[in-house]
BASEPA-724105 format. One record per residue (C-alpha): residue in one letter; z, y, x. Coordinates in steps of 0.02 Angstrom, whole numbers, plus 32768, in hexadecimal, padded with zeros to 4 digits. Each point is the difference from the previous one (the first is absolute). Example, Ala and Ser with C-alpha at 12.3 -4.5 7.8 and 13.67 -1.06 7.14 Angstrom:
residues 2
> rest,Z,Y,X
> A,8186,7F1F,8267
> S,7FDF,80AC,8045
END
This chain:
residues 262
> rest,Z,Y,X
> X,7C3D,7E01,7D26
> X,7FF3,80BB,8025
> X,802F,8051,7F53
> X,8091,7F7A,7FE1
> X,8052,8036,80A5
> X,7FCE,80C5,7FDB
> X,8054,7FEC,7F62
> X,8096,7F8F,8033
> X,8009,80B1,8088
> X,8000,8089,7F7A
> X,8087,7F97,7F9C
> X,806B,8006,809C
> X,7FE1,80BC,8017
> X,8092,806C,7FAC
> X,7FFA,804F,7F76
> X,8010,80CB,8004
> X,80A6,7FE9,7FAA
> X,802B,7F79,8098
> X,7FC5,8075,808C
> X,806C,8096,7FA6
> X,8088,7F87,7FF7
> X,7FE2,7FC8,80BF
> X,7FEB,80BD,8042
> X,80A4,8026,7FAD
> X,805F,7F83,8042
> X,7FB2,803C,80A8
> X,8038,80BC,7FE5
> X,80BA,7FAA,7FBE
> X,8010,7FAE,809D
> X,7FCA,808B,806E
> X,8069,8087,7FBB
> X,80A3,7F9B,802D
> X,7FB3,7FF5,80B7
> X,7FD7,80B2,800D
> X,80BC,8036,7FAD
> X,8032,7F9A,80B1
> X,7F76,8033,8078
> X,7FCF,809C,7FC0
> X,7F87,802B,809B
> X,7FBA,7F34,7FFD
> X,7F4D,7FC6,7FD4
> X,7FF3,7F75,7F79
> X,7F55,7F9A,8001
> X,7FDE,7F61,7F90
> X,7F85,7F93,804D
> X,7FD1,7F3B,7FF1
> X,7FB7,7FCB,7F58
> X,8031,809A,7F9C
> X,7FA8,808C,8076
> X,7F60,7F7E,8012
> X,800A,7FE4,7F42
> X,7FE9,7F41,8012
> X,80C4,7FE0,7FB9
> X,8020,7F86,7F74
> X,8076,800D,7F50
> X,8087,7FCB,806D
> X,7FD0,804B,80A5
> X,8083,8060,8068
> X,7FF5,80A7,803F
> X,800D,8023,80B1
> X,8034,80A1,8045
> X,804C,8049,809C
> X,8062,808B,8039
> X,7FD5,8058,808E
> X,804B,8099,807C
> X,80B5,7FE2,7FA7
> X,8043,800A,80AB
> X,8088,7F65,7FD4
> X,8069,7FB7,8099
> X,7FBE,7F55,7FC9
> X,7FA7,7FA7,7F65
> X,808F,7FAD,7FCD
> X,8065,80A5,7FED
> X,7F74,803E,7F90
> X,7FDC,7F6B,7FA9
> X,80CE,8005,7FC4
> X,7FFA,80C7,7FD8
> X,7F64,7FD8,7F95
> X,804F,7F73,7FAC
> X,8095,8059,7FCB
> X,7F92,8094,7FB8
> X,7F98,7FA1,7F9B
> X,8097,7FA2,7FB1
> X,806A,80A0,7FE6
> X,7F63,804F,7FA9
> X,7FE9,7F70,7F9B
> X,7F3F,7FE8,8035
> X,7FF2,7F5E,8049
> X,805D,7F4B,7FD5
> X,8006,7F67,8064
> X,7FFE,8041,8093
> X,7FFF,7FAE,809D
> X,8006,804A,80C2
> X,7FB6,7F8A,807D
> X,8038,8046,80A2
> X,7FE4,7F7A,8084
> X,7F56,7FD7,7FE1
> X,7F7D,803B,8081
> X,7FCB,808E,7F85
> X,80A7,8023,7FB5
> X,7FE1,801E,7F41
> X,8048,8036,7F52
> X,7FC7,7F9F,7F67
> X,8029,803E,7F4E
> X,7FC6,8012,7F52
> X,7FE3,809F,7FAD
> X,8060,8016,7F66
> X,7F95,8049,7F89
> X,7F50,7FA5,8038
> X,8045,7F5D,802B
> X,7F8D,8015,8094
> X,8041,7FBA,80BB
> X,8000,8057,8090
> X,8000,7FE1,80C3
> X,8044,80A0,806B
> X,7FF9,7FF4,80B0
> X,8017,809A,808B
> X,7F8B,8042,8085
> X,7F6E,7F71,7FE6
> X,7F67,807B,8023
> X,7F9E,7F5B,8005
> X,800D,7FE4,7F44
> X,7F90,80B1,7FCF
> X,7F88,7FDA,8087
> X,7FD4,7F4F,7FD5
> X,7FE0,8049,7F40
> X,7F9D,8075,802B
> X,7FA2,7F71,806B
> X,7FEA,7F98,7F6C
> X,7FC1,8099,7F90
> X,7F7C,8024,8078
> X,7FE3,7F2B,8000
> X,7FEF,8018,7F3D
> X,7F7B,8073,8008
> X,7FA8,7FAC,8075
> X,7FFA,7F51,7FC3
> X,7FF3,8010,7F32
> X,8027,7F3F,7FF5
> X,80B6,8023,8050
> X,805F,8041,7F6E
> X,7FCF,7F79,7F85
> X,8006,7F79,806E
> X,80A9,8047,804F
> X,805E,8007,7F53
> X,7FB6,7F57,7FBC
> X,804A,7FB1,80A1
> X,809D,805D,7FEF
> X,8011,7FB3,7F5A
> X,7FCF,7F5B,803E
> X,8090,7FF0,8075
> X,8086,804E,7FA0
> X,7FE7,7F76,7F78
> X,801F,7F75,808E
> X,8093,8072,805B
> X,7F98,8012,809D
> X,8000,80CB,7FFD
> X,80AF,8005,8062
> X,7FF9,8009,80BB
> X,80AB,7FDE,8024
> X,7FED,7F58,7FA1
> X,7F67,7FC3,8060
> X,7F78,806E,7F7A
> X,7F7E,8062,802D
> X,8016,80BB,7FF7
> X,7F90,807B,7FAA
> X,7FD8,8062,80A5
> X,7FD8,7F4C,804F
> X,7FA3,7FE4,7F5C
> X,7FA2,8093,8018
> X,7FD6,7FE4,80B2
> X,7FAB,7F52,7FE4
> X,7FB5,8049,7F6E
> X,7F9A,8083,806B
> X,7FE5,7F80,8087
> X,7FB3,7F91,7F80
> X,7F84,808D,7FC3
> X,7FCC,803B,80A6
> X,7FDD,7F3D,8024
> X,7F89,7FF0,7F60
> X,7FD6,8095,7FD7
> X,7F97,80A8,8044
> X,8001,80B1,7FB6
> X,7F67,7FE5,7FC3
> X,801B,7F65,7F90
> X,8088,8053,7F8E
> X,7F85,8008,7F73
> X,7FDA,7F3B,800F
> X,80BB,7FCC,8009
> X,8046,7F83,7F8F
> X,80C5,8002,7FF0
> X,800B,7F45,7FC7
> X,7F8E,7FD2,80A1
> X,807C,8079,8076
> X,8099,7FA9,7FAC
> X,7FDA,7F47,8025
> X,7FC9,8046,80A5
> X,80A6,8023,8024
> X,803B,7F77,7FC6
> X,7F98,7FA8,8060
> X,7FFE,8059,809A
> X,80D3,7FF5,8023
> X,801E,7F70,7F97
> X,7F86,7F8D,8046
> X,7FA3,8042,80A4
> X,8055,8065,8068
> X,8077,7FB3,808D
> X,8093,803F,7FF3
> X,8045,7FC5,8098
> X,7F90,8039,8084
> X,7F9E,8093,7F9B
> X,804E,80B5,7FC6
> X,7F9C,807E,7F9C
> X,7FFA,80A8,8002
> X,7F9E,8095,7F93
> X,800B,8081,8096
> X,7F8F,7FB3,8076
> X,7F49,7FD9,8007
> X,801B,7F56,7FFC
> X,8066,7FC9,7F69
> X,804D,7F4F,8060
> X,8053,7FE9,80AC
> X,8051,7F87,805A
> X,80C8,8009,7FF9
> X,8008,7FB6,80A0
> X,7FA4,80A1,8051
> X,806D,8082,7FAD
> X,80AA,7F99,8014
> X,801B,7FE6,7F4C
> X,8027,7F2F,800C
> X,80B7,7FDA,7FAF
> X,8021,7F68,8052
> X,8075,7FC7,7F72
> X,7F76,803C,7F7B
> X,7F62,7FEB,803A
> X,7FC4,8009,7F4C
> X,8036,80B6,7FCA
> X,7F71,806D,7FDD
> X,7FDE,8092,8090
> X,7FD9,8096,7F9D
> X,7FEE,8092,8081
> X,803D,80AD,7FB5
> X,7F77,8070,7FF0
> X,8085,8094,8014
> X,8063,7FBF,80A2
> X,7FC9,7FD9,8097
> X,809D,7FC8,8058
> X,800A,7FC2,80BD
> X,8085,7F90,800F
> X,7FDA,7F3D,7FC9
> X,80A5,7FF5,7F9E
> X,7FF9,80B2,7FA7
> X,7F47,7FDA,7FDB
> X,802E,7F51,7FAE
> X,8090,8059,7F90
> X,7F76,807B,7FB9
> X,7F81,7F6B,7FFC
> X,8058,7F8C,7F84
> X,8084,8098,7FA4
> X,7F6D,8077,7FC8
> X,8045,8011,7F51
> X,8014,80B2,7FA6
> X,800E,7FD0,7F4A
END
């Protein structure tokens, strides 16, 4: 099954023309942002940054150092500029979310964008994932095929109860840590690892009492010992964010259940 999975990943990978189209779209949107806030820093993160994007994936961007009064004001200003310059269509400002964002489609490429303000954890997470991909060779092909699997079943959106890319990557890294060591990479079989993933999270893991981690020596931990038990939703999977260690119980639960950057 190794060859079939790798061939499928090659099929999903962008052509030179598709990559150029995405790069051009990013430059076009960045030009509008720089027009409004010349001294700001614009960073791309998420699947576009890590190279784990599907043909239909959004581009995630963050605006740093704009010195706006509130994210909502900044999003409205960006919405007006994108519309006036004819760069975007289907513009939607989501100002009341936990992380306020603007969603739109870049006109020429048809690629969707999500843009936020001053969320530095996104680029940091992308760096962490890039390091993980270099450390764990099976991570990229397994992630791509599972993203397609989830997308086909409409299970890839966090707001509707699905699994975002960042959570999926944390689950994969934990599974690889539990299944492989650094000396076994030449012998790994992607088909076996894919089945192991489904078996681990679909059949064996007791999500009521056990959480997973990929930043500690132990892959599993007691949800009760860390205060991660949700009284009304005990079956929720608990994934310890490898980037964020939040002290408060409620704050940690929010990051725990909503770690999605795609």
